[in-house]
C-alpha positions, 0 to 999 in steps of 0.5 A: 192755928188749930182748926176744927169743924163741928157738925151734928144731926146728919141722921144717916139712914133716915126716912121721910116717915114719922115726926120731924121738924125740918126737911129730911134729905133721904138718899143724899148721904154720898153728896153730904160726905163728898161736900164735907170732904171738899169743905174740909180740904178747902178750909184747912181743917185739922179735925172734925167733931160730930156732936151726935145723931150721926145715924137715925136709928143707930143700928150697927149692922146698917147705918153705923157701918155704912158711915165708916166708909165715907167718913174715912175718905175725908182727908185730915192733915196732921203734923207729926213731932 
């Protein structure tokens, strides 16, 4: 069975400033990705889909570039034909 994980609204790079409806966890990015990697490994996830709002402002030189390293550490198993 193919299993995937759908996540959204991680808002990497956010701050406590400005309007928001839910608590922001500024500075928890490393814990977020470490927990995600562990959950993926424990539940035999084949791929992860991020549905949007990966970063707070989408700046390629800061937020987006920072996300690539931690996301690359998540081990997704796959089968080759």
